[in-house]
C-alpha positions as a Markdown table, in Angstrom:
| # | Residue | x | y | z |
|---|---|---|---|---|
| 1 | Unk | 4.2 | 25.6 | 7.5 |
| 2 | Unk | 6.1 | 22.7 | 6.2 |
| 3 | Unk | 7.5 | 21.8 | 9.5 |
| 4 | Unk | 3.8 | 21.9 | 10.9 |
| 5 | Unk | 3.3 | 18.9 | 8.3 |
| 6 | Unk | 5.5 | 16.2 | 9.7 |
| 7 | Unk | 3.7 | 16.9 | 13.8 |
| 8 | Unk | 0.3 | 16.5 | 12.6 |
| 9 | Unk | 1.3 | 13.6 | 10.6 |
| 10 | Unk | 3.3 | 12.2 | 13.8 |
| 11 | Unk | 0.5 | 12.8 | 15.9 |
| 12 | Unk | -1.4 | 10.2 | 13.3 |
| 13 | Unk | 0.3 | 8.0 | 13.2 |
| 14 | Unk | 0.4 | 7.8 | 16.8 |
| 15 | Unk | -3.2 | 7.8 | 17.4 |
| 16 | Unk | -3.3 | 5.4 | 14.6 |
| 17 | Unk | -1.2 | 2.9 | 16.3 |
| 18 | Unk | -2.5 | 2.8 | 19.6 |
| 19 | Unk | -6.0 | 1.4 | 17.8 |
| 20 | Unk | -5.8 | -1.9 | 20.1 |
| 21 | Unk | -4.7 | -5.0 | 17.7 |
| 22 | Unk | -6.4 | -8.4 | 18.4 |
| 23 | Unk | -4.0 | -11.0 | 17.2 |
| 24 | Unk | -1.1 | -11.7 | 19.7 |
| 25 | Unk | 2.9 | -11.5 | 18.0 |
| 26 | Unk | 3.2 | -15.2 | 19.1 |
| 27 | Unk | -0.4 | -16.1 | 17.5 |
| 28 | Unk | 0.9 | -15.0 | 14.0 |
| 29 | Unk | 2.7 | -17.9 | 11.6 |
| 30 | Unk | 6.1 | -17.7 | 10.7 |
| 31 | Unk | 8.3 | -20.1 | 8.5 |
| 32 | Unk | 9.9 | -23.3 | 9.9 |
| 33 | Unk | 13.3 | -22.1 | 11.4 |
| 34 | Unk | 12.0 | -18.1 | 12.1 |
| 35 | Unk | 11.8 | -16.8 | 15.3 |
| 36 | Unk | 7.7 | -15.6 | 16.3 |
| 37 | Unk | 7.3 | -12.2 | 16.1 |
| 38 | Unk | 8.1 | -10.3 | 18.9 |
| 39 | Unk | 6.0 | -7.2 | 19.7 |
| 40 | Unk | 8.4 | -4.5 | 19.0 |
| 41 | Unk | 8.8 | -6.1 | 15.4 |
| 42 | Unk | 5.2 | -6.3 | 15.2 |
| 43 | Unk | 4.7 | -2.8 | 16.2 |
| 44 | Unk | 7.3 | -1.5 | 13.7 |
| 45 | Unk | 5.5 | -3.3 | 10.8 |
| 46 | Unk | 2.1 | -1.6 | 12.2 |
| 47 | Unk | 3.9 | 1.8 | 11.9 |
| 48 | Unk | 5.4 | 1.5 | 8.3 |
| 49 | Unk | 2.4 | -0.1 | 7.1 |
| 50 | Unk | 0.6 | 3.0 | 8.7 |
| 51 | Unk | 2.4 | 5.6 | 7.5 |
| 52 | Unk | 2.9 | 4.0 | 3.7 |
| 53 | Unk | -0.9 | 4.1 | 3.9 |
| 54 | Unk | -0.9 | 7.9 | 5.1 |
| 55 | Unk | 1.8 | 8.5 | 2.2 |
| 56 | Unk | -0.2 | 6.7 | -0.7 |
| 57 | Unk | -3.5 | 8.3 | 0.4 |
| 58 | Unk | -1.8 | 12.0 | -0.5 |
| 59 | Unk | -0.5 | 10.5 | -3.3 |
| 60 | Unk | -3.9 | 9.3 | -4.5 |
| 61 | Unk | -5.2 | 12.5 | -3.2 |
| 62 | Unk | -3.3 | 14.3 | -5.7 |
| 63 | Unk | -3.3 | 11.8 | -8.6 |
| 64 | Unk | -7.5 | 11.9 | -8.6 |
| 65 | Unk | -7.3 | 16.0 | -8.7 |
| 66 | Unk | -4.5 | 15.6 | -11.7 |
| 67 | Unk | -6.4 | 12.8 | -13.5 |
| 68 | Unk | -10.1 | 15.2 | -13.0 |
| 69 | Unk | -8.2 | 18.1 | -14.2 |
| 70 | Unk | -6.8 | 16.3 | -17.5 |
| 71 | Unk | -10.6 | 15.4 | -18.0 |
| 72 | Unk | -11.7 | 18.9 | -17.7 |
| 73 | Unk | -9.4 | 20.2 | -19.7 |
| 74 | Unk | -9.1 | 17.5 | -22.5 |
| 75 | Unk | -12.2 | 18.8 | -24.5 |
| 76 | Unk | -13.0 | 18.1 | -27.6 |
| 77 | Unk | -9.6 | 18.5 | -28.9 |
| 78 | Unk | -11.1 | 21.2 | -31.1 |
| 79 | Unk | -8.3 | 23.8 | -31.9 |
| 80 | Unk | -5.6 | 21.4 | -30.8 |
| 81 | Unk | -3.0 | 20.0 | -33.2 |
| 82 | Unk | -2.6 | 16.2 | -33.2 |
| 83 | Unk | 1.2 | 16.5 | -31.0 |
| 84 | Unk | -0.8 | 17.8 | -28.1 |
| 85 | Unk | -4.0 | 15.5 | -28.3 |
| 86 | Unk | -1.8 | 13.1 | -28.4 |
| 87 | Unk | 0.4 | 14.3 | -25.4 |
| 88 | Unk | -2.7 | 15.1 | -23.4 |
| 89 | Unk | -4.0 | 11.6 | -23.7 |
| 90 | Unk | -0.5 | 10.1 | -23.1 |
| 91 | Unk | -0.8 | 12.2 | -19.8 |
| 92 | Unk | -4.3 | 11.2 | -18.8 |
| 93 | Unk | -3.4 | 7.3 | -19.5 |
| 94 | Unk | 0.0 | 8.1 | -17.0 |
| 95 | Unk | -2.2 | 9.2 | -14.1 |
| 96 | Unk | -5.0 | 6.6 | -14.7 |
| 97 | Unk | -1.7 | 4.0 | -14.7 |
| 98 | Unk | -0.1 | 5.6 | -11.4 |
| 99 | Unk | -3.7 | 6.2 | -9.7 |
| 100 | Unk | -4.6 | 2.4 | -10.3 |
| 101 | Unk | -0.8 | 1.1 | -9.1 |
| 102 | Unk | -1.6 | 3.0 | -6.0 |
| 103 | Unk | -4.8 | 2.4 | -5.1 |
| 104 | Unk | -4.0 | -1.2 | -5.5 |
| 105 | Unk | -1.2 | -0.8 | -3.0 |
| 106 | Unk | -3.3 | 1.2 | -0.7 |
| 107 | Unk | -5.6 | -1.9 | -1.0 |
| 108 | Unk | -2.7 | -4.4 | -0.4 |
| 109 | Unk | -1.6 | -2.4 | 2.8 |
| 110 | Unk | -5.5 | -2.0 | 4.3 |
| 111 | Unk | -5.4 | -5.6 | 4.0 |
| 112 | Unk | -2.4 | -6.7 | 6.0 |
| 113 | Unk | -3.6 | -4.1 | 8.6 |
| 114 | Unk | -6.6 | -6.1 | 8.7 |
| 115 | Unk | -4.8 | -9.4 | 8.6 |
| 116 | Unk | -2.9 | -8.0 | 11.8 |
| 117 | Unk | -5.9 | -7.1 | 13.4 |
| 118 | Unk | -7.4 | -10.6 | 13.1 |
| 119 | Unk | -4.2 | -13.1 | 13.3 |
| 120 | Unk | -4.3 | -14.0 | 9.8 |
| 121 | Unk | -1.1 | -12.3 | 9.3 |
| 122 | Unk | 1.9 | -13.6 | 7.3 |
| 123 | Unk | -0.6 | -16.8 | 5.5 |
| 124 | Unk | -0.2 | -16.6 | 2.0 |
| 125 | Unk | -3.6 | -15.5 | 0.3 |
| 126 | Unk | -3.3 | -18.2 | -2.5 |
| 127 | Unk | -1.8 | -21.5 | -1.1 |
| 128 | Unk | -2.4 | -21.1 | 3.1 |
| 129 | Unk | 1.3 | -21.2 | 3.7 |
| 130 | Unk | 3.1 | -19.0 | 5.7 |
| 131 | Unk | 5.0 | -16.3 | 3.7 |
| 132 | Unk | 7.7 | -16.0 | 6.1 |
| 133 | Unk | 8.7 | -13.0 | 8.9 |
| 134 | Unk | 11.6 | -11.9 | 7.0 |
| 135 | Unk | 9.8 | -11.6 | 3.4 |
| 136 | Unk | 6.9 | -9.6 | 5.4 |
| 137 | Unk | 9.6 | -7.2 | 7.5 |
| 138 | Unk | 11.0 | -6.6 | 4.1 |
| 139 | Unk | 7.8 | -6.2 | 2.6 |
| 140 | Unk | 5.2 | -5.3 | 5.1 |
| 141 | Unk | 1.9 | -5.9 | 2.6 |
| 142 | Unk | 3.1 | -8.6 | 1.0 |
| 143 | Unk | -0.2 | -11.1 | 0.5 |
| 144 | Unk | 1.9 | -13.9 | -1.1 |
| 145 | Unk | 4.6 | -16.2 | 0.1 |
| 146 | Unk | 7.6 | -16.2 | -2.7 |
| 147 | Unk | 6.6 | -19.2 | -4.6 |
| 148 | Unk | 3.0 | -17.9 | -5.4 |
| 149 | Unk | 4.5 | -14.6 | -6.1 |
| 150 | Unk | 6.9 | -16.1 | -8.7 |
| 151 | Unk | 4.2 | -18.4 | -10.2 |
| 152 | Unk | 2.1 | -15.1 | -10.7 |
| 153 | Unk | 5.2 | -13.1 | -11.9 |
| 154 | Unk | 5.4 | -15.4 | -14.6 |
| 155 | Unk | 2.1 | -15.3 | -15.9 |
């Protein structure tokens, strides 16, 4: 059964990869001095984003199930000592944090795929300048250029 899952995942990735893209690689913005996107580079980024999207969807589903279990089992705490209640509360908070982070990453991936479709991939959502092809190849779901990302992290 473990061997069947990768084949299904691969088939799903291939089917998703056949989705027509409206933008052409040469229409995407790059920083001055960078070579334009090639079809192969863009296809690789799309494949990576789709695979990451699939993995995150599984993680989000598992986290939602775990959080539902923790909420269901939490009860009112009657009969539990303070340490048990604290541990359950900590687990619940941790699962909620993981779920929130993974949902945000999934949202960024969906936005990146949408930007590839509409030809605006590589444009900073904050300042409108080019993000940079090298940055996008390293972090395909990046939505901010380096200077805007650094400014955001300082806040």
